[in-house]
C-alpha positions in Angstrom: 0.0 0.0 0.0 1.2 3.5 -0.8 2.0 5.9 2.1 1.5 9.6 1.5 3.0 12.2 3.9 1.2 15.4 3.3 3.0 18.4 4.7 0.8 21.6 4.6 0.8 24.8 6.5 1.3 28.6 6.3 4.1 30.4 4.5 7.4 30.4 6.4 6.5 27.7 9.0 9.1 25.2 7.9 7.2 23.0 5.5 10.1 22.6 3.0 12.6 21.6 5.7 10.2 19.1 7.1 9.5 17.6 3.7 13.2 17.3 3.0 13.7 15.5 6.3 10.9 13.0 5.5 12.3 12.5 2.0 15.6 11.5 3.5 14.0 9.2 6.1 11.8 7.4 3.6 14.2 7.7 0.5 11.3 9.2 -1.4 10.7 12.2 -3.7 8.8 15.3 -2.7 5.9 16.4 -4.9 5.5 20.2 -4.7 1.9 21.4 -4.3 2.6 25.0 -5.5 1.1 26.7 -8.5 3.7 29.5 -8.8 6.8 27.4 -8.3 5.9 25.8 -11.7 7.7 28.9 -13.2 11.4 28.6 -13.1 11.6 32.3 -13.9 10.0 33.1 -10.5 12.3 31.0 -8.4 13.1 33.8 -5.9 9.7 35.3 -5.5 7.9 31.9 -5.2 10.3 30.6 -2.6 11.4 27.7 -4.8 14.0 25.8 -2.7 17.6 26.0 -3.7 19.8 22.9 -4.4 21.4 23.4 -1.0 18.0 23.5 0.8 17.0 20.3 -1.0 20.0 18.5 0.4 20.2 16.0 -2.5 16.5 15.1 -2.4 14.3 15.0 -5.5 11.6 17.6 -5.8 8.9 17.2 -8.5 7.0 20.3 -9.6 3.6 20.6 -11.3 3.6 21.1 -15.1 6.4 23.7 -15.7 5.6 26.5 -18.0 6.8 30.1 -18.8 5.2 32.9 -16.9 3.5 34.3 -20.0 1.4 31.2 -20.1 0.1 31.7 -16.5 0.3 29.4 -13.6 -1.2 25.9 -13.5 -4.7 25.7 -12.1 -5.3 23.9 -8.8 -7.2 21.2 -10.7 -4.2 20.7 -13.1 -1.8 20.5 -10.1 -3.8 17.8 -8.5 -4.3 16.0 -11.8 -0.5 16.0 -12.1 -0.2 14.7 -8.6 -2.5 11.8 -9.4 -0.5 11.0 -12.6 2.9 11.3 -10.8 1.7 9.1 -8.0 0.6 6.3 -10.4 3.9 6.6 -12.4 6.0 6.4 -9.2 3.9 3.6 -7.7 4.4 1.6 -11.0 8.1 2.2 -10.7 8.1 0.6 -7.2 8.1 3.8 -5.1 5.6 3.2 -2.2 6.2 6.3 -0.1 5.7 9.9 -1.3 6.0 13.2 0.4 3.6 16.0 -0.7 4.4 19.5 0.4 2.8 23.0 -0.1 0.6 25.7 1.2 -1.3 26.9 -1.9 -4.9 27.8 -0.8 -6.5 26.8 -4.1 -4.7 23.4 -4.1 -5.7 22.8 -0.5 -9.3 23.4 -1.5 -8.9 20.9 -4.4 -7.3 18.3 -2.1 -10.2 18.6 0.3 -12.8 18.3 -2.5 -11.2 15.3 -4.3 -10.5 11.7 -3.3 -8.6 10.4 -6.4 -5.2 11.6 -5.2 -5.4 9.6 -2.0 -7.5 6.5 -3.1 -6.0 3.3 -1.7 -3.2 5.0 0.3 -2.6 5.6 4.0 -2.3 9.4 4.5 -0.3 11.1 7.3 -1.0 14.9 7.4 1.3 17.3 9.2 -0.1 20.9 9.4 2.7 23.4 10.2 1.8 26.7 12.0 3.8 29.4 13.7 4.7 29.0 17.3 4.8 32.7 17.7 2.9 35.3 15.7 5.7 37.9 16.4 8.4 35.4 15.5 6.7 34.5 12.3 6.3 38.1 11.3 10.0 38.7 11.9 11.0 35.7 9.8 8.7 36.8 7.0 10.2 40.3 7.0 13.7 38.8 6.9 12.8 36.5 4.0 11.4 39.4 2.0 14.5 41.4 2.6 16.6 38.6 1.3 14.3 38.4 -1.8 14.9 42.1 -2.4 18.7 41.8 -2.1 19.6 42.6 1.4 21.8 40.4 3.6 25.5 39.5 3.7 26.7 38.6 1.2 24.1 40.1 -1.1 22.0 37.7 -3.1 23.2 36.9 -6.6 19.6 37.2 -7.9 16.6 38.9 -6.5 12.8 39.2 -7.0 13.5 42.6 -8.6 15.8 41.0 -11.2 13.1 38.5 -12.0 10.5 41.2 -12.5 12.8 43.4 -14.5 13.7 40.5 -16.9 10.0 39.8 -17.5 8.8 43.4 -17.7 9.1 43.8 -21.5 6.6 40.9 -22.0 3.0 42.2 -21.7 1.6 38.7 -21.2 4.1 37.9 -18.4 3.4 41.3 -16.8 -0.3 40.6 -16.8 0.2 37.3 -14.9 2.8 38.9 -12.5 0.1 41.4 -11.4 -1.6 38.4 -9.7 1.4 37.0 -7.8 2.3 38.1 -4.3 5.5 40.2 -4.2 5.6 41.0 -7.8 2.1 42.5 -7.6 3.1 44.9 -4.9 6.3 46.0 -6.7 4.3 46.6 -9.9 1.7 48.7 -8.0 4.3 50.8 -6.2 6.4 51.3 -9.3 3.2 52.6 -11.0 2.6 55.0 -8.1 6.2 56.3 -8.1 6.5 56.4 -11.9 9.4 54.0 -11.8 10.6 51.2 -14.0 11.5 48.0 -12.1 15.0 48.2 -13.5 15.6 51.3 -11.4 15.3 49.2 -8.3 18.3 46.9 -9.2 21.7 46.9 -7.6 23.3 48.3 -4.5 22.7 51.9 -5.4 18.9 51.3 -5.2 19.0 49.8 -1.7 17.3 52.8 -0.1 14.6 52.9 -2.7 13.9 49.1 -2.3 13.5 49.5 1.4 10.3 51.5 0.8 8.9 48.4 -0.9 9.8 45.8 1.6 7.0 46.6 4.0 4.3 46.3 1.4 5.6 42.9 0.2 5.9 41.6 3.8 2.3 42.7 4.6 1.1 40.9 1.5 2.8 37.6 2.6 1.4 38.0 6.1 -2.1 38.6 4.8 -1.7 35.4 2.7 -0.6 33.5 5.7 -3.8 34.7 7.5 -5.9 33.4 4.6 -4.0 30.1 4.7 -4.9 29.7 8.4 -8.6 30.1 7.6 -8.3 27.6 4.7 -6.5 25.0 6.9 -9.1 25.4 9.7 -11.8 24.5 7.2 -9.8 21.7 5.4 -8.4 19.8 8.4 -11.8 18.4 9.7 -12.6 17.2 6.2 -9.2 15.4 5.9 -9.6 13.9 9.4 -13.1 12.6 8.5 -11.4 10.4 5.8 -9.4 8.6 8.5 -6.2 10.5 7.7 -3.8 10.8 10.6 -3.6 14.5 11.3 -0.9 16.2 13.4 -0.5 19.9 14.2 3.1 21.1 14.4 4.6 24.4 15.4 7.9 26.1 14.4 
């Protein structure tokens, strides 16, 4: 029988690190439940784990596509999960780790049974141990995305936005993605081009944007908590083993 370890929770609560630990323990791949991480062009802003963070584990993403094509839908992501599970099971892989916090995908998992049919499911829901601590970690993460820290990041969210800015179709989709959306709105208000926010000389200007991006991530975490509160009873009713965890 297949064993599925479903690691869900709010942004910045340690889901990825926990998924990596489980992947090492069970010698299994991690299937990412994230719609925006399907875009390699948005690796920084989507929080896509680095090779170092993956520590040699295999991470499988939903259908990968360019930003100008838009993110996968939640239904497509779960369809991909069902397909990947069958392929891996046929190849002899009996334990899989599923990890993510996408609100729309959580709704889809709660509404569908095909992804878990015939499997034992262990659910870990990761939340913050301290609201203040979580807010601080989120602010630190956003600052790293924007190029702060020592040493400075080789690539930032601003670099990703600037590279995609000339493409009207990509820009249209970026207006719906947390972090990029706030930068685009603030650039419009200030009459700036994203390229003017690049490099060390623009550090002071980027600082004015950090608060808006942090607030957007914290608001999304609040929406995730509400979604999790509604989804967990549904998952528990299916005889899934559900554990609440804090970080």
